[in-house]
N, C-alpha and C positions, 0 to 999 in steps of 0.2 A: 153752293154749287154754281158753276158758270158754264156757259156755252160760248166758245170763241169760234168765230167763223170768218176768217179773212176770205175775201172774194178773189177769184182769179181775175186776170185782166179782162177776160170775156165772161161776163156774168151769166151768159146763157148756159154755161157748163155747170151750173149750180147743182150739187148732188143732194140737196135737202129734199124732204118728202114732197111729192107732187100735189097732195091735197092740203088745203088749208084746214086747220083744226078748229072746229066749231066752239062757240062759247059754252061754258059750263061752270061747274064748281071747282075752284082751285083745290079744295080739300080732297077731291076724288081722284086727282092725278098727281104724279110725282113732280118735283121741282124740275128735273131734267126735261120731262115732256113739255112742261109749260115754257121753259126757256127755249127749247127747240122750236116750238110752235111760233113763238114771238120772232125768233131769228128768221124763220121761213116767211112769215108775213111781211117783215120789213125788207128782206132781200128780194122778195118776189115783186115788190112794188115797182111799177114801170118807171117812176121818176127818181128813184133813189139808187145810188151806187156807194156802198160802204167799202172802205179800204180796210177797216177793222171794226168789228162789232162784238161786244160782250154783253150778255144779259145775265143778271144775278137776281134771284128771287130773294127779297128782303124779309117778307112775311107772307102769310098764306094768300093775301090779296094784293101784294105790292112787289114791284120789280124795279131794278135800276138798270138803265141803259148807258153804256159807255162805248166810245169809239170815234171814228172819223167818217164823215159823210160828204160826198159831193152830190149836189142836186141843182137842177135848173129851177126848181120851185122855191119861191120866196116865202110862201105861207104854209109850208108843210108842217103838220103837227104830229110828231112821232107818238106822242102820248095818246092821241085820238085813235091812231092805228093799232095801238097795243091794248087799250082798255077793252075789256069784255072777253079777251081770250082766257078761257078757263076761269072766269070770274075775277080777273085782275081789275082792280079799281084805281090803284095808286101807282103812278109811274114817275120815277125820278129820272129826268133826262139830262145826262152828262155827255151827250154826243156833240162833238164839235163839227160845225157845218161850214162848208166853203162852196162858193160858186166856181165851177170848173172854168179854165181859161177859154174853152170852146164848149158850146152846148153839147150835152150828152145825148147820144142817140137813144131812142126809146128801146126798152127791152122787148124781146119776143117778137 
């Protein structure tokens, strides 16, 4: 199952849930809910702007991230941001990252 979420040019119009989903057991929730929680966490981060983001649950405690990201941050670790959401322990990061030509404004 995958959750695809391209961002509009103005990321403040994000229509994903407003509350972050707390950590818990991956076996107690569905794959779609876990993928949606991960997309929300990543898209709501103030230093990240995704032009494409897909999240696929690989196993009960593993996900794969794919997409394209622009960020002002050199040392951002998407895996650290995702670990712990509904018990996710393993993250395969296939997101391509680029520094934008001009610094991105902070969200919110």
